[in-house]
KEKE-3310 file (N, C-alpha, C; in steps of 0.2 Angstrom, whole numbers, plus 5000, padded with zeros to 4 digits):
npx = (5116:5103:5103:5110:5101:5091:5097:5100:5087:5082:5091:5086:5073:5075:5081:5071:5062:5069:5070:5056:5053:5061:5054:5041:5045:5050:5038:5030:5037:5033:5018:5006:4993:4983:4985:4983:4969:4964:4967:4960:4947:4945:4946:4935:4925:4926:4923:4909:4904:4912:4911:4919:4932:4942:4956:4961:4957:4964:4977:4977:4976:4988:4997:4993:4997:5010:5013:5012:5009:4995:4991:4978:4972:4960:4946:4931:4919:4921:4922:4934:4935:4925:4931:4942:4936:4929:4939:4945:4935:4935:4945:4949:4952:4956:4948:4950:4946:4952:4948:4957:4960:4963:4965:4969:4978:4994:4993:4980:4980:4990:4988:4988:4994:4985:4981:4979:4969:4967:4978:4988:4996:5002:4994:4995:4985:4979:4979:4968:4977:4981:4978:4973:4970:4970:4961:4964:4957:4958:4972:4981:4975:4979:4991:5009:5015:5007:5006:5019:5019:5015:5026:5036:5027:5022:5034:5042:5033:5029:5027:5035:5033:5035:5047:5045:5043:5030:5023:5015:5002:5001:4992:4998:4992:4991:4979:4977:4969:4967:4962:4964:4960:4954:4965:4966:4970:4976:4990:5004:5011:5027:5041:5048:5038:5029:5036:5035:5023:5019:5012:5004:4989:4979:4963:4950:4935:4921:4917:4902:4895:4899:4895:4881:4879:4882:4871:4860:4863:4862:4849:4838:4843:4843:4848:4865:4878:4879:4890:4887:4885:4897:4910:4922:4937:4951:4964:4976:4985:4984:4988:5002:5006:5005:5014:5026:5026:5030:5043:5049:5046:5052:5065:5073:5090:5092:5080:5080:5091:5084:5075:5084:5089:5078:5076:5088:5087:5077:5084:5093:5086:5081:5069:5066:5068:5070:5074:5070:5072:5082:5073:5062:5065:5066:5052:5046:5051:5046:5032:5029:5031:5020:5010:5013:5010:4996:4993:4995:5008:5024:5035:5043:5039:5043:5032:5025:5033:5032:5019:5017:5026:5022:5014:5021:5031:5026:5023:5035:5043:5050:5046:5056:5057:5056:5049:5037:5032:5030:5019:5020:5019:5022:5018:5019:5033:5037:5032:5039:5052:5050:5048:5060:5069:5077:5068:5070:5073)
npy = (4872:4874:4888:4890:4885:4894:4906:4903:4902:4915:4922:4916:4921:4935:4935:4931:4941:4952:4948:4948:4961:4967:4961:4967:4980:4980:4977:4988:4998:5006:5013:5007:5006:5017:5020:5008:5006:5017:5014:5002:5007:5014:5003:4995:5004:5005:4992:4992:4995:4989:4972:4956:4959:4960:4959:4966:4979:4981:4981:4992:5002:5000:5004:5018:5023:5022:5032:5027:5022:5014:5000:4993:4978:4969:4961:4969:4976:4972:4980:4988:5002:5007:5003:5011:5024:5023:5021:5033:5042:5038:5044:5061:5070:5078:5073:5066:5061:5053:5049:5038:5040:5036:5048:5057:5071:5076:5089:5088:5082:5088:5101:5118:5133:5148:5163:5178:5191:5203:5204:5203:5192:5175:5163:5149:5136:5124:5106:5091:5082:5089:5085:5075:5061:5052:5045:5035:5029:5014:5015:5010:5014:5026:5035:5033:5046:5053:5044:5046:5059:5057:5052:5060:5066:5056:5050:5060:5069:5081:5093:5100:5114:5125:5129:5130:5124:5114:5109:5094:5092:5085:5070:5062:5051:5040:5030:5018:5009:4994:4984:4967:4960:4965:4970:4976:4991:4996:5003:4996:4997:5004:4996:5005:5014:5005:5002:5013:5011:5006:4994:4981:4975:4961:4958:4947:4936:4937:4925:4913:4915:4927:4935:4933:4940:4953:4955:4955:4966:4977:4976:4984:4995:5009:5015:5021:5016:5025:5035:5043:5039:5035:5038:5051:5047:5049:5061:5071:5075:5064:5053:5057:5057:5043:5039:5043:5035:5023:5025:5021:5008:4992:4982:4968:4965:4953:4951:4961:4956:4945:4951:4956:4944:4939:4948:4947:4934:4935:4941:4931:4920:4907:4907:4920:4935:4948:4955:4961:4978:4989:4998:4990:4982:4992:4995:4983:4983:4995:4993:4981:4986:4993:4984:4977:4987:4987:4975:4977:4977:4983:4979:4970:4954:4939:4934:4946:4951:4941:4942:4954:4953:4946:4956:4967:4963:4957:4965:4970:4961:4951:4938:4925:4920:4906:4902:4909:4902:4890:4893:4899:4910:4926:4926:4913:4911:4919:4913:4901:4906:4911:4899:4893:4899:4901:4905:4918:4916)
npz = (5274:5272:5272:5260:5250:5252:5249:5235:5230:5233:5224:5212:5212:5211:5199:5191:5193:5188:5175:5172:5174:5163:5153:5154:5152:5139:5132:5135:5129:5118:5116:5106:5104:5103:5089:5083:5086:5079:5066:5065:5066:5054:5045:5049:5045:5032:5028:5030:5018:5008:5005:5009:5005:5014:5016:5005:5009:5021:5016:5008:5018:5024:5014:5012:5025:5023:5014:5001:4984:4975:4965:4958:4952:4941:4935:4927:4938:4951:4962:4962:4959:4968:4980:4981:4981:4993:5003:5002:5006:5019:5024:5029:5018:5002:4987:4971:4954:4940:4924:4913:4896:4878:4872:4881:4888:4894:4900:4904:4916:4925:4923:4916:4908:4908:4900:4908:4905:4913:4921:4912:4910:4911:4919:4930:4930:4941:4939:4940:4947:4958:4972:4987:4988:4974:4962:4948:4935:4925:4921:4911:4899:4894:4883:4882:4884:4892:4903:4907:4912:4925:4932:4939:4948:4956:4962:4967:4972:4967:4954:4939:4931:4917:4922:4936:4952:4960:4974:4981:4993:5009:5014:4999:4988:4975:4968:4957:4944:4934:4920:4918:4907:4895:4883:4871:4863:4874:4884:4889:4906:4909:4917:4925:4929:4935:4946:4954:4961:4977:4981:4972:4970:4967:4963:4965:4960:4971:4984:4984:4996:5000:4989:4991:5003:4998:4989:4998:5006:4998:4992:4992:4987:4976:4961:4960:4971:4986:4996:5007:5020:5025:5037:5039:5046:5049:5048:5039:5050:5059:5051:5050:5064:5066:5057:5064:5074:5068:5065:5077:5079:5083:5074:5071:5067:5061:5054:5045:5037:5033:5024:5015:5010:5003:4993:4986:4982:4972:4962:4958:4954:4944:4936:4934:4925:4928:4944:4960:4966:4977:4981:4983:4994:5004:5004:5008:5021:5027:5025:5033:5046:5048:5047:5059:5068:5066:5071:5084:5090:5094:5088:5074:5066:5058:5051:5047:5037:5028:5025:5018:5007:4995:4988:4988:4979:4967:4956:4952:4947:4933:4923:4916:4899:4897:4909:4908:4897:4903:4911:4923:4937:4945:4958:4962:4960:4970:4981:4981:4984:4997:5004:5002:5009:5025:5040:5051:5068)
capx = (5113:5096:5105:5112:5095:5087:5101:5099:5080:5082:5094:5082:5067:5077:5083:5065:5059:5072:5067:5049:5053:5063:5049:5036:5048:5050:5031:5027:5041:5029:5010:5004:4986:4979:4986:4980:4962:4962:4967:4954:4940:4945:4945:4928:4920:4926:4919:4902:4902:4915:4911:4923:4938:4945:4963:4962:4956:4969:4983:4976:4977:4995:5000:4991:5001:5017:5013:5013:5004:4992:4989:4972:4970:4955:4940:4926:4913:4922:4923:4940:4934:4922:4935:4946:4932:4927:4945:4946:4930:4936:4951:4947:4956:4953:4948:4949:4945:4954:4947:4962:4958:4968:4966:4971:4985:4998:4990:4973:4982:4994:4986:4991:4994:4980:4982:4975:4968:4967:4985:4992:5002:5000:4993:4995:4979:4981:4974:4965:4982:4983:4973:4977:4969:4968:4959:4965:4953:4961:4978:4984:4972:4982:4997:5015:5017:5002:5008:5026:5018:5014:5032:5039:5023:5022:5040:5044:5027:5029:5028:5038:5030:5038:5053:5043:5040:5024:5023:5009:5000:5001:4995:4997:4991:4988:4976:4976:4965:4968:4959:4969:4957:4954:4971:4966:4970:4979:4997:5007:5015:5034:5044:5050:5032:5026:5040:5032:5018:5021:5009:5000:4984:4975:4956:4946:4928:4919:4914:4895:4892:4900:4890:4874:4879:4881:4864:4856:4865:4860:4843:4834:4847:4841:4854:4872:4880:4882:4895:4886:4885:4904:4913:4929:4939:4958:4966:4983:4989:4983:4993:5009:5007:5006:5021:5031:5027:5033:5050:5051:5045:5059:5066:5080:5095:5090:5074:5083:5094:5079:5072:5089:5090:5072:5078:5094:5085:5074:5089:5097:5081:5081:5063:5065:5073:5072:5073:5068:5077:5082:5066:5057:5067:5063:5045:5045:5053:5041:5025:5029:5030:5013:5006:5015:5006:4989:4992:4996:5014:5029:5041:5041:5040:5044:5025:5023:5037:5029:5012:5017:5030:5020:5010:5026:5036:5023:5023:5042:5047:5048:5047:5060:5053:5054:5044:5031:5030:5028:5013:5022:5017:5026:5016:5022:5040:5038:5030:5045:5058:5049:5048:5066:5074:5077:5065:5074:5070)
capy = (4869:4877:4895:4890:4884:4900:4911:4901:4903:4922:4924:4914:4925:4941:4935:4930:4947:4956:4946:4950:4969:4968:4960:4972:4986:4980:4977:4994:5003:5011:5012:5007:5005:5022:5020:5002:5007:5022:5010:4997:5010:5015:4997:4993:5009:5003:4986:4993:4996:4984:4966:4951:4961:4963:4959:4972:4985:4981:4982:4999:5006:5000:5009:5025:5025:5022:5036:5023:5022:5007:4998:4988:4975:4964:4961:4974:4975:4968:4985:4992:5010:5008:5002:5017:5029:5022:5022:5040:5045:5037:5049:5067:5074:5080:5067:5067:5055:5054:5043:5038:5038:5036:5055:5061:5074:5078:5095:5087:5079:5092:5108:5122:5140:5152:5170:5182:5197:5208:5205:5203:5187:5169:5160:5142:5133:5117:5100:5086:5079:5092:5083:5071:5054:5053:5038:5035:5023:5011:5019:5008:5016:5032:5034:5034:5052:5055:5041:5049:5065:5055:5049:5065:5068:5050:5049:5066:5072:5088:5094:5105:5117:5132:5130:5131:5117:5114:5103:5091:5092:5078:5065:5062:5044:5038:5023:5017:5003:4992:4978:4963:4956:4969:4973:4979:4998:4999:5004:4992:5001:5002:4994:5011:5017:5000:5002:5018:5008:5002:4987:4979:4971:4958:4957:4941:4936:4935:4918:4913:4917:4934:4938:4933:4945:4959:4956:4956:4972:4982:4974:4990:5001:5012:5019:5019:5015:5031:5034:5048:5037:5033:5044:5052:5046:5051:5066:5071:5075:5057:5049:5059:5054:5036:5038:5045:5029:5018:5026:5018:5001:4988:4977:4965:4965:4946:4952:4965:4951:4941:4955:4956:4938:4938:4952:4944:4928:4937:4943:4925:4915:4904:4909:4927:4939:4954:4954:4967:4983:4991:5001:4984:4980:4997:4994:4977:4985:5000:4990:4976:4989:4995:4977:4976:4991:4985:4969:4979:4976:4988:4975:4966:4947:4936:4934:4952:4952:4936:4944:4960:4952:4945:4962:4972:4961:4954:4969:4972:4955:4949:4931:4923:4917:4899:4902:4911:4896:4885:4895:4901:4917:4929:4924:4906:4911:4922:4908:4896:4909:4911:4892:4890:4903:4900:4910:4920:4914)
capz = (5267:5271:5270:5253:5246:5253:5245:5228:5229:5232:5218:5206:5212:5209:5192:5187:5194:5184:5168:5171:5173:5157:5148:5154:5150:5132:5129:5135:5126:5114:5116:5099:5104:5099:5082:5081:5086:5074:5059:5065:5065:5047:5042:5050:5042:5025:5028:5029:5011:5004:5008:5007:5003:5020:5015:5001:5013:5026:5013:5006:5024:5025:5009:5014:5031:5021:5008:4995:4979:4975:4959:4959:4945:4942:4930:4929:4942:4958:4967:4962:4960:4974:4986:4981:4984:5000:5007:5001:5010:5026:5026:5029:5013:4996:4983:4964:4950:4933:4919:4908:4889:4873:4870:4887:4887:4901:4903:4907:4923:4929:4923:4910:4909:4905:4899:4912:4902:4917:4923:4906:4911:4911:4926:4930:4933:4943:4936:4945:4951:4964:4977:4992:4986:4967:4959:4941:4932:4919:4920:4905:4893:4891:4880:4886:4886:4898:4909:4909:4916:4932:4935:4944:4954:4960:4965:4970:4975:4965:4947:4937:4925:4916:4927:4943:4955:4963:4979:4983:5000:5012:5010:4992:4986:4969:4968:4950:4942:4927:4918:4914:4902:4888:4882:4865:4864:4880:4884:4895:4910:4909:4923:4929:4932:4940:4952:4958:4965:4983:4981:4967:4973:4962:4965:4962:4961:4978:4985:4984:5002:5000:4984:4994:5007:4994:4987:5004:5009:4993:4989:4992:4984:4969:4958:4962:4979:4989:5002:5012:5027:5027:5041:5039:5053:5050:5043:5038:5056:5062:5047:5052:5070:5065:5054:5069:5078:5064:5066:5084:5079:5083:5069:5073:5061:5057:5050:5039:5033:5029:5018:5010:5007:4999:4987:4982:4978:4966:4957:4956:4953:4937:4933:4934:4921:4932:4951:4964:4967:4984:4983:4985:5000:5008:5004:5013:5028:5029:5026:5038:5052:5048:5049:5066:5072:5066:5076:5091:5092:5093:5085:5068:5066:5051:5048:5044:5031:5023:5023:5013:5002:4988:4986:4986:4974:4961:4950:4951:4944:4926:4922:4910:4893:4899:4915:4905:4893:4908:4914:4930:4939:4949:4965:4963:4961:4977:4986:4981:4987:5004:5006:5002:5014:5032:5043:5057:5075)
cpx = (5107:5098:5107:5106:5091:5091:5100:5092:5079:5085:5090:5076:5069:5079:5076:5061:5062:5070:5060:5049:5055:5058:5043:5038:5048:5043:5028:5032:5038:5022:5007:4996:4982:4979:4982:4972:4960:4962:4961:4947:4940:4943:4937:4923:4920:4923:4912:4900:4905:4915:4916:4929:4942:4953:4965:4962:4962:4976:4983:4978:4985:4999:4999:4996:5008:5018:5014:5007:5001:4990:4984:4971:4965:4950:4935:4921:4915:4925:4930:4939:4930:4926:4940:4942:4930:4933:4946:4941:4931:4942:4948:4952:4952:4953:4947:4949:4947:4952:4952:4959:4963:4970:4968:4978:4988:4995:4983:4974:4985:4992:4990:4991:4989:4982:4977:4975:4969:4974:4990:4998:4998:4999:4992:4989:4980:4976:4972:4970:4983:4977:4977:4976:4966:4967:4960:4962:4957:4967:4982:4980:4975:4989:5003:5017:5013:5005:5015:5025:5017:5021:5035:5034:5022:5028:5042:5039:5027:5029:5032:5035:5032:5043:5052:5041:5034:5023:5016:5008:5000:4994:4994:4998:4988:4985:4974:4973:4967:4965:4963:4967:4957:4960:4972:4966:4972:4987:5000:5011:5022:5036:5045:5044:5029:5030:5038:5027:5021:5018:5005:4995:4979:4968:4953:4939:4927:4917:4906:4892:4893:4895:4883:4874:4878:4874:4859:4857:4862:4853:4838:4837:4844:4846:4861:4873:4882:4886:4894:4886:4892:4907:4920:4933:4947:4959:4973:4987:4989:4988:5000:5011:5009:5013:5027:5032:5031:5041:5053:5049:5051:5059:5073:5084:5094:5085:5076:5087:5090:5076:5077:5090:5084:5074:5083:5092:5081:5078:5093:5092:5081:5075:5062:5071:5075:5070:5071:5074:5077:5076:5061:5059:5065:5056:5043:5046:5047:5034:5024:5028:5023:5009:5007:5010:4998:4988:4993:5003:5019:5036:5038:5043:5041:5037:5023:5027:5034:5022:5012:5021:5027:5017:5015:5030:5032:5024:5030:5046:5045:5050:5052:5055:5051:5049:5038:5028:5027:5021:5014:5020:5022:5025:5019:5029:5041:5037:5036:5051:5057:5050:5055:5071:5072:5074:5069:5070:5071)
cpy = (4873:4885:4895:4889:4891:4905:4909:4903:4911:4925:4922:4919:4932:4941:4935:4937:4952:4955:4949:4958:4971:4967:4965:4979:4986:4980:4984:5000:5008:5008:5013:5007:5010:5021:5013:5003:5012:5018:5005:5001:5012:5009:4995:4998:5007:4996:4986:4993:4990:4977:4960:4953:4964:4964:4965:4978:4986:4983:4989:5003:5006:5004:5016:5027:5026:5028:5033:5023:5015:5006:4992:4985:4969:4966:4967:4972:4972:4974:4988:4999:5011:5008:5008:5023:5029:5023:5030:5044:5044:5041:5056:5072:5075:5074:5069:5061:5057:5048:5043:5036:5039:5043:5060:5064:5075:5084:5094:5084:5085:5099:5112:5129:5144:5159:5174:5189:5203:5210:5205:5198:5180:5166:5153:5139:5125:5112:5096:5083:5082:5091:5078:5064:5055:5046:5039:5028:5021:5015:5017:5010:5023:5031:5035:5041:5055:5051:5043:5055:5063:5053:5054:5065:5062:5048:5054:5070:5080:5087:5100:5108:5124:5134:5131:5125:5119:5108:5101:5092:5085:5077:5065:5054:5043:5031:5022:5010:5001:4985:4973:4959:4959:4973:4977:4987:5001:4999:5001:4997:4999:5000:5000:5014:5012:5000:5008:5016:5004:4995:4987:4974:4968:4956:4951:4941:4934:4928:4919:4916:4925:4938:4938:4939:4952:4960:4958:4964:4978:4980:4979:4996:5003:5016:5017:5019:5022:5030:5040:5046:5035:5039:5045:5052:5048:5057:5066:5071:5068:5053:5051:5057:5047:5035:5039:5038:5023:5019:5023:5011:4997:4983:4975:4965:4958:4947:4957:4961:4947:4945:4955:4950:4937:4942:4949:4937:4929:4938:4937:4919:4913:4906:4916:4931:4945:4953:4961:4971:4985:4994:4996:4982:4985:4997:4989:4979:4990:4997:4985:4980:4991:4989:4976:4980:4989:4979:4971:4978:4982:4984:4971:4959:4945:4936:4940:4953:4947:4938:4949:4958:4951:4951:4967:4970:4959:4958:4971:4966:4953:4942:4930:4920:4910:4898:4904:4905:4891:4887:4897:4908:4919:4927:4917:4906:4914:4917:4903:4899:4909:4904:4890:4893:4901:4906:4912:4918:4920)
cpz = (5266:5269:5263:5249:5246:5249:5237:5226:5228:5226:5212:5206:5209:5202:5188:5187:5189:5177:5167:5170:5166:5151:5148:5151:5142:5129:5130:5133:5122:5114:5109:5098:5101:5092:5079:5081:5081:5067:5059:5064:5057:5043:5043:5046:5034:5023:5028:5022:5006:5007:5005:5004:5009:5019:5011:5005:5018:5022:5010:5012:5025:5020:5010:5020:5028:5015:5002:4990:4978:4968:4960:4952:4946:4936:4932:4934:4949:4963:4967:4963:4966:4980:4987:4984:4991:5005:5007:5006:5018:5029:5025:5025:5007:4991:4975:4960:4943:4929:4913:4901:4884:4871:4875:4886:4894:4904:4906:4914:4927:4929:4917:4912:4905:4905:4903:4908:4907:4920:4918:4907:4911:4918:4926:4934:4934:4940:4942:4949:4958:4969:4982:4990:4979:4964:4951:4938:4926:4917:4913:4899:4890:4888:4884:4888:4892:4904:4912:4914:4924:4936:4940:4950:4958:4964:4970:4974:4974:4957:4945:4930:4924:4920:4934:4946:4960:4968:4980:4991:5003:5015:5003:4990:4980:4969:4960:4949:4935:4926:4915:4908:4895:4887:4876:4866:4870:4879:4890:4899:4910:4916:4928:4933:4937:4946:4957:4963:4971:4983:4974:4970:4968:4966:4961:4963:4969:4978:4985:4990:5002:4995:4987:4999:5004:4992:4992:5006:5004:4989:4988:4989:4977:4967:4960:4969:4981:4995:5007:5019:5030:5031:5039:5045:5054:5046:5042:5044:5059:5058:5049:5059:5070:5062:5059:5073:5074:5064:5072:5084:5078:5078:5070:5066:5057:5052:5044:5035:5029:5023:5013:5006:5002:4992:4983:4979:4972:4960:4954:4954:4945:4933:4932:4929:4924:4939:4954:4965:4975:4986:4986:4992:5006:5009:5009:5020:5031:5030:5031:5045:5053:5050:5056:5070:5072:5070:5083:5094:5090:5090:5079:5069:5059:5047:5044:5038:5026:5021:5017:5007:4995:4985:4984:4980:4967:4955:4948:4948:4937:4925:4916:4905:4895:4904:4912:4901:4897:4911:4921:4931:4944:4957:4966:4964:4968:4982:4987:4985:4995:5007:5007:5007:5021:5036:5050:5063:5080)
residu = (UNK:UNK:UNK:UNK:UNK:UNK:UNK:UNK:UNK:UNK:UNK:UNK:UNK:UNK:UNK:UNK:UNK:UNK:UNK:UNK:UNK:UNK:UNK:UNK:UNK:UNK:UNK:UNK:UNK:UNK:UNK:UNK:UNK:UNK:UNK:UNK:UNK:UNK:UNK:UNK:UNK:UNK:UNK:UNK:UNK:UNK:UNK:UNK:UNK:UNK:UNK:UNK:UNK:UNK:UNK:UNK:UNK:UNK:UNK:UNK:UNK:UNK:UNK:UNK:UNK:UNK:UNK:UNK:UNK:UNK:UNK:UNK:UNK:UNK:UNK:UNK:UNK:UNK:UNK:UNK:UNK:UNK:UNK:UNK:UNK:UNK:UNK:UNK:UNK:UNK:UNK:UNK:UNK:UNK:UNK:UNK:UNK:UNK:UNK:UNK:UNK:UNK:UNK:UNK:UNK:UNK:UNK:UNK:UNK:UNK:UNK:UNK:UNK:UNK:UNK:UNK:UNK:UNK:UNK:UNK:UNK:UNK:UNK:UNK:UNK:UNK:UNK:UNK:UNK:UNK:UNK:UNK:UNK:UNK:UNK:UNK:UNK:UNK:UNK:UNK:UNK:UNK:UNK:UNK:UNK:UNK:UNK:UNK:UNK:UNK:UNK:UNK:UNK:UNK:UNK:UNK:UNK:UNK:UNK:UNK:UNK:UNK:UNK:UNK:UNK:UNK:UNK:UNK:UNK:UNK:UNK:UNK:UNK:UNK:UNK:UNK:UNK:UNK:UNK:UNK:UNK:UNK:UNK:UNK:UNK:UNK:UNK:UNK:UNK:UNK:UNK:UNK:UNK:UNK:UNK:UNK:UNK:UNK:UNK:UNK:UNK:UNK:UNK:UNK:UNK:UNK:UNK:UNK:UNK:UNK:UNK:UNK:UNK:UNK:UNK:UNK:UNK:UNK:UNK:UNK:UNK:UNK:UNK:UNK:UNK:UNK:UNK:UNK:UNK:UNK:UNK:UNK:UNK:UNK:UNK:UNK:UNK:UNK:UNK:UNK:UNK:UNK:UNK:UNK:UNK:UNK:UNK:UNK:UNK:UNK:UNK:UNK:UNK:UNK:UNK:UNK:UNK:UNK:UNK:UNK:UNK:UNK:UNK:UNK:UNK:UNK:UNK:UNK:UNK:UNK:UNK:UNK:UNK:UNK:UNK:UNK:UNK:UNK:UNK:UNK:UNK:UNK:UNK:UNK:UNK:UNK:UNK:UNK:UNK:UNK:UNK:UNK:UNK:UNK:UNK:UNK:UNK:UNK:UNK:UNK:UNK:UNK:UNK:UNK:UNK:UNK:UNK:UNK:UNK:UNK:UNK:UNK:UNK:UNK:UNK:UNK:UNK:UNK:UNK:UNK:UNK:UNK:UNK:UNK:UNK:UNK:UNK:UNK:UNK:UNK:UNK:UNK:UNK:UNK:UNK:UNK:UNK:UNK:UNK:UNK:UNK:UNK:UNK:UNK:UNK)
# end
């Protein structure tokens, strides 16, 4: 009997040891700590300038790692432009700013051909879009023809001019801002262009404590806020290396099914006229992987998907006329969908 108990205990110990080894092996499958620390450094550097917008900065980093474009919406004066400039400064890349106006032409963005008298031929002069991080202020101020000039470059990361293609250098990120209040004289972005943005982030007013911190930080500031003290911490190679890690992040089939269920619900919801496309599903999958890395994990959990879901979907959904009359918002509909679905375990 004692020999039997000893044998059983030995088997249990071997089983526990084998289980422990499997756990350690799984946890150490990919070392994401270097990537996590690098992204944390970028976040901390941006937080020195932008106060009270931690979630905004974190999501902007997620978009940049995913090579995705960002749409910032909010009233004037809440650091939309400053956030974009600060994030661009933290990345060791070229930066350009384009102010959209009603008289802006497509050639003002992509460039134009100029006749070279010495060579007796036309030479293509690149426009400001040929950069790495491009800030487009008030994107809805320009007419549809100018907005359409961004379509190819945002999706294909190239432009076609006079039958020749010009590729953009990596990384290529468009950060666009728009004001939701002053709509007179603006041009609403079509759904096809909105779908080009990986995320739409809505900025709100800071709390009183945050506003007080802002006043204290800049009480001795004369003139505009400078970014000379912001360090450039990552470059194109760093971003590519982190993207290679994303390919190895583990995601269970149940979680892929969870994303598919969310997308399907948007297409069948009674309050939605237009649901999300497969591009939205892919965006949720990619961005949730970056969130997992930022949390120090090499696997995705449902919380990662739920975190990015509202920002990936809110600009891709169109409310039904009845829902608009009721005062519903896309964020409320997304919250209803997430609460109605069973979360994978």
